[in-house]
C-alpha positions as CSV (number, residue, x, y, z in Angstrom):
1,M,0.0,-0.2,0.1
2,K,1.9,3.4,-0.9
3,I,1.4,6.0,1.9
4,D,1.4,9.2,0.8
5,D,0.3,12.6,2.2
6,E,-3.5,12.0,1.1
7,M,-3.6,8.8,3.0
8,L,-1.5,10.0,6.0
9,S,-4.5,13.3,6.0
10,A,-7.0,10.7,5.9
11,F,-5.3,8.6,9.0
12,L,-5.4,11.6,10.8
13,D,-9.2,12.2,10.0
14,G,-10.0,8.4,11.1
15,E,-11.7,8.0,7.5
16,L,-9.8,4.9,6.8
17,T,-10.5,1.3,7.3
18,A,-9.6,-0.4,10.3
19,D,-7.5,-2.9,7.9
20,K,-5.7,0.5,6.4
21,T,-5.6,2.1,9.7
22,R,-3.2,-0.7,11.3
23,A,-0.8,-0.8,8.3
24,I,-0.4,2.7,8.6
25,E,0.3,2.3,12.5
26,T,2.8,-0.3,11.8
27,A,4.5,1.6,9.1
28,L,4.8,4.8,11.3
29,T,6.1,2.7,14.0
30,D,9.1,1.2,11.2
31,D,9.5,3.9,9.4
32,P,11.0,7.1,11.1
33,G,10.7,9.4,7.8
34,L,7.1,8.4,7.6
35,Q,6.7,9.3,11.2
36,A,8.3,12.6,10.2
37,Q,6.1,13.2,7.7
38,F,3.0,12.8,9.4
39,E,4.2,14.6,12.3
40,T,4.3,17.7,9.9
41,L,0.5,17.2,8.7
42,M,0.0,16.6,12.5
43,A,1.3,20.1,13.0
44,A,-0.3,21.8,10.5
45,N,-3.7,20.3,11.2
46,N,-3.2,21.5,15.0
47,L,-2.0,24.6,13.8
48,A,-5.8,25.3,11.9
49,K,-7.2,24.1,14.6
50,Q,-6.0,26.8,16.6
51,A,-6.1,29.7,14.5
52,F,-9.9,28.9,14.0
53,A,-10.3,28.6,17.2
54,A,-8.5,32.2,18.1
55,M,-10.2,33.8,15.1
56,A,-14.1,32.8,16.3
57,D,-13.2,34.9,19.5
58,E,-12.0,38.3,17.7
59,P,-14.3,40.2,15.6
60,V,-13.9,40.5,11.9
61,P,-11.5,43.4,10.6
62,L,-12.8,45.7,8.2
63,A,-10.1,45.4,6.2
64,L,-10.6,41.4,6.0
65,A,-14.2,41.7,5.5
66,A,-13.6,44.0,2.3
67,A,-11.0,41.9,1.1
68,I,-13.7,39.1,1.1
69,Q,-16.3,41.2,-0.4
70,D,-13.4,42.1,-3.4
71,A,-11.9,38.6,-4.2
72,P,-11.8,36.9,-7.3
73,V,-13.7,33.9,-8.3
74,P,-12.2,30.9,-7.0
75,I,-9.9,28.5,-9.5
76,P,-12.0,25.3,-10.0
77,A,-10.7,22.6,-8.2
78,N,-9.6,20.7,-11.7
79,A,-7.7,23.8,-13.1
80,P,-4.2,23.1,-14.5
81,N,-2.3,24.5,-11.2
82,A,-5.1,23.7,-8.8
83,P,-3.7,21.5,-5.5
84,S,-3.9,18.3,-6.1
85,S,-4.0,16.7,-2.6
86,R,-6.1,17.5,0.6
87,A,-3.0,17.2,2.1
88,G,-1.4,20.0,0.6
89,W,-4.7,22.2,1.2
90,L,-4.2,21.3,4.7
91,L,-0.7,22.8,4.7
92,A,-1.7,25.8,2.6
93,S,-4.9,26.5,4.8
94,A,-3.0,26.5,7.9
95,L,0.0,28.8,7.3
96,V,-2.6,31.3,5.6
97,I,-5.1,31.3,8.3
98,A,-1.8,31.4,11.3
99,L,-0.7,34.9,9.0
100,G,-4.2,36.1,9.1
101,V,-4.5,35.3,13.2
102,G,-0.9,37.1,13.1
103,A,-1.8,40.3,11.5
104,S,-5.3,40.9,13.1
105,S,-3.1,40.2,16.6
106,G,-0.9,43.5,15.4
107,Y,1.4,41.8,12.5
108,F,1.5,43.1,9.4
109,F,1.0,40.6,6.2
110,G,4.4,39.9,4.6
111,R,6.3,40.7,8.1
112,T,5.0,37.8,10.1
113,T,7.5,35.1,9.9
114,I,7.5,31.1,10.7
115,E,8.9,31.7,13.9
116,E,6.4,33.9,15.0
117,V,3.4,31.7,14.1
118,A,5.2,28.7,15.9
119,S,6.3,30.7,18.9
120,A,2.5,31.6,19.4
121,R,1.8,27.9,19.3
122,S,1.3,26.2,23.0
123,W,3.5,23.3,23.1
124,L,1.3,22.1,25.7
125,T,-1.4,21.8,23.0
126,D,0.9,20.1,20.9
127,I,1.7,17.3,24.0
128,A,-2.2,16.8,24.7
129,D,-2.7,15.9,20.9
130,Y,0.4,13.4,21.2
131,H,-1.0,12.2,24.2
132,A,-4.5,11.7,22.7
133,V,-2.7,9.2,20.4
134,Y,0.0,7.7,21.9
135,E,-2.0,6.6,25.3
136,T,-4.5,4.3,23.4
137,Q,-1.0,2.3,22.2
138,V,-0.6,-0.9,23.8
139,R,2.4,-2.9,21.8
140,H,3.6,0.5,20.5
141,L,3.2,2.7,23.7
142,V,6.9,3.7,23.4
143,E,9.7,4.2,21.3
144,V,12.8,2.9,23.1
145,P,12.0,0.3,26.5
146,A,12.6,0.8,29.7
147,S,15.1,-1.6,29.6
148,E,17.3,1.0,27.8
149,A,17.4,3.8,30.4
150,D,20.5,4.9,30.1
151,H,20.4,5.1,26.4
152,I,17.4,7.0,26.5
153,E,19.1,9.6,29.0
154,T,21.8,10.3,26.8
155,W,19.7,9.9,23.5
156,L,17.2,12.3,24.7
157,T,19.6,15.2,26.6
158,G,21.4,15.2,23.2
159,T,18.7,15.5,21.1
160,V,16.5,18.2,23.3
161,G,19.5,20.5,24.4
162,T,19.0,19.7,28.1
163,Q,19.6,17.4,30.7
164,V,17.1,14.5,30.7
165,R,16.4,12.3,33.9
166,I,14.2,9.4,34.4
167,P,13.0,9.8,37.8
168,D,11.7,7.0,40.2
169,L,7.9,7.4,40.5
170,T,7.2,4.0,42.0
171,E,5.9,5.6,45.2
172,H,3.2,7.2,43.6
173,G,2.4,3.5,42.1
174,L,3.8,4.5,38.3
175,T,6.0,1.9,36.4
176,F,8.5,3.4,33.7
177,E,7.7,1.7,30.6
178,G,9.6,3.6,28.2
179,A,10.5,7.3,26.2
180,R,9.5,8.7,22.6
181,L,10.9,11.8,21.3
182,L,8.3,14.4,20.3
183,V,7.9,17.7,18.4
184,A,6.0,20.6,19.8
185,V,6.1,24.1,18.5
186,G,9.1,23.0,16.2
187,K,11.2,21.8,18.6
188,P,12.3,18.4,20.0
189,V,10.6,17.1,23.3
190,A,11.4,14.0,25.9
191,Q,8.4,12.1,26.7
192,L,9.0,9.6,29.6
193,I,5.9,7.4,29.6
194,Y,4.6,6.0,32.9
195,T,1.5,3.4,33.7
196,D,-0.1,3.0,36.9
197,A,-2.0,-0.2,38.2
198,D,-4.8,0.2,36.0
199,Q,-2.4,1.0,32.8
200,R,-3.6,4.5,32.8
201,V,-0.3,6.1,30.9
202,V,1.5,9.4,32.9
203,A,3.6,11.0,30.9
204,L,6.5,13.8,31.7
205,C,7.2,15.9,29.0
206,Q,10.9,17.9,28.9
207,I,11.7,20.9,26.0
208,R,14.4,23.1,26.4
209,A,13.5,26.8,27.6
210,D,15.7,29.6,28.8
211,G,14.2,31.3,32.3
212,A,11.0,28.7,32.7
213,S,9.6,29.4,35.6
214,P,10.0,26.9,38.8
215,D,6.1,27.3,39.9
216,F,3.9,24.4,39.8
217,D,0.7,25.3,37.7
218,E,-2.7,22.5,36.7
219,R,-4.5,23.4,33.7
220,R,-6.9,20.9,31.5
221,I,-6.5,20.7,27.7
222,N,-9.2,18.5,25.6
223,S,-9.8,15.9,28.4
224,F,-6.2,15.7,30.2
225,D,-5.1,17.0,33.5
226,M,-1.3,18.5,33.4
227,V,1.1,20.0,35.6
228,T,3.6,22.4,34.3
229,W,7.0,23.7,35.7
230,G,10.7,24.7,34.8
231,R,14.0,25.2,35.9
232,E,16.7,27.6,34.3
233,D,17.0,25.8,30.6
234,A,13.6,23.4,30.6
235,N,10.1,23.4,30.7
236,F,8.2,20.5,31.9
237,V,4.6,18.9,32.1
238,V,2.9,15.7,33.6
239,I,0.1,14.8,31.8
240,T,-2.7,12.2,32.0
241,D,-6.0,11.6,31.9
242,H,-8.9,13.7,34.0
243,G,-9.4,12.7,37.4
244,T,-5.9,11.4,38.4
245,E,-5.7,12.6,41.9
246,N,-2.4,12.8,42.4
247,I,-0.9,14.6,39.7
248,R,0.3,17.4,41.2
249,A,2.6,15.1,43.6
250,I,3.7,13.3,41.0
251,A,4.9,16.6,39.5
252,Q,6.6,17.4,42.2
253,A,8.2,13.9,43.1
254,A,9.3,14.4,39.2
255,A,10.5,17.8,40.0
256,E,13.0,16.7,42.8
257,Q,14.7,14.3,40.7
258,V,15.3,16.0,37.4
């Protein structure tokens, strides 16, 4: 089965059959290049969702209303140079929408850069989206198993650019299962994955950041509870299903060890 951008986009939207879905899940596990391609589509999809949400809370600028009124007739989809795939439309739409949100927030068209768009995105939103995917995995829950703990710390420290340590959270009933490398707001993220007695997934994620606040902050994104904090060169978040009673204690225990 050929897996192209259009197939990955359909997979992301949950529009494939069970057999094709399983085939793509296996391919993503075995092919790092395909996984990177999929993460690019995920980032574009997340950016579009966030941009739409931000725009819904803002009044329509008069200049934008005038531009819509004066807009030329759209080119038909079957025109010679029209985009040929839904994935291409997804990426293009995400960038256009993001630039529009930037303009309504004080930026000017033509001056908004990709870095400015990326910095406006929340890394926690990206983490929540990843968690929704990975917490349902069983065989492929982690990328590198807990048996390679020394390698995990060396690998993720070198990739993320800040010291990564695996905290012992057994006193909170958590078993370390292994790790993954994620990408959020265009930066590598270390994800350490634990499970409790009920096989509920608790993840500790770490991203490089300068001058992060050490204060603990609790929040909820989608259906997940989070506790965030920082140190001089990194931000951290513990994320798990809503309703976990000891998530703050877990975060505090992790903070003492990382």
